[in-house]
Wavefront OBJ file of the C-alpha trace (Angstrom):
o trace
v 0.000 0.000 0.000
v 1.298 3.439 -0.915
v 1.612 6.247 1.629
v -1.180 8.829 1.456
v 0.909 11.776 2.685
v 2.627 13.434 -0.309
v 5.998 13.810 1.457
v 5.968 10.164 2.534
v 4.918 9.143 -0.975
v 7.819 11.149 -2.406
v 10.325 9.412 -0.169
v 8.835 5.983 -0.835
v 8.620 6.458 -4.600
v 12.158 7.796 -4.979
v 13.580 4.991 -2.848
v 11.695 2.373 -4.843
v 12.702 3.947 -8.154
v 16.343 4.072 -7.083
v 16.506 0.540 -5.716
v 14.056 -1.533 -7.755
v 12.587 0.044 -10.900
v 14.163 1.220 -14.155
v 11.418 3.814 -14.719
v 8.148 5.253 -13.448
v 6.091 3.002 -15.731
v 7.456 -0.143 -14.075
v 6.871 1.309 -10.597
v 3.274 2.237 -11.419
v 2.567 -1.135 -12.997
v 3.832 -2.980 -9.940
v 1.776 -0.847 -7.523
v -1.279 -0.817 -9.829
v -1.515 2.983 -9.979
v -1.516 5.420 -12.860
v 1.315 7.777 -13.665
v -1.274 10.537 -13.650
v -2.185 9.789 -10.027
v 1.342 9.830 -8.625
v 2.482 12.808 -10.694
v -0.561 14.851 -9.668
v -0.118 14.052 -5.971
v 3.564 14.943 -6.031
v 2.942 18.046 -8.098
v 0.974 19.397 -5.094
v 4.318 19.616 -3.261
v 6.152 20.931 -6.344
v 7.867 17.713 -7.430
v 7.946 16.385 -10.977
v 9.338 13.171 -12.410
v 12.692 13.457 -14.178
v 13.109 10.558 -16.619
v 16.843 11.098 -16.957
v 17.412 10.823 -13.198
v 14.557 8.338 -12.654
v 13.291 10.231 -9.634
v 11.007 13.026 -8.558
v 12.834 16.316 -8.196
l 1 2 3 4 5 6 7 8 9 10 11 12 13 14 15 16 17 18 19 20 21 22 23 24 25 26 27 28 29 30 31 32 33 34 35 36 37 38 39 40 41 42 43 44 45 46 47 48 49 50 51 52 53 54 55 56 57
């Protein structure tokens, strides 16, 4: 289950992306969420996904 708090979600997502997933698509597929959902939640705290770095910055 994913954290509901945006800051906790940011930390969780970036850790998972760093350690286990080659890209956001693979992360979202594994957790059965849409890219739109996670990007919109993290945009509320001014973070966007950087494909080159494979993390939210």
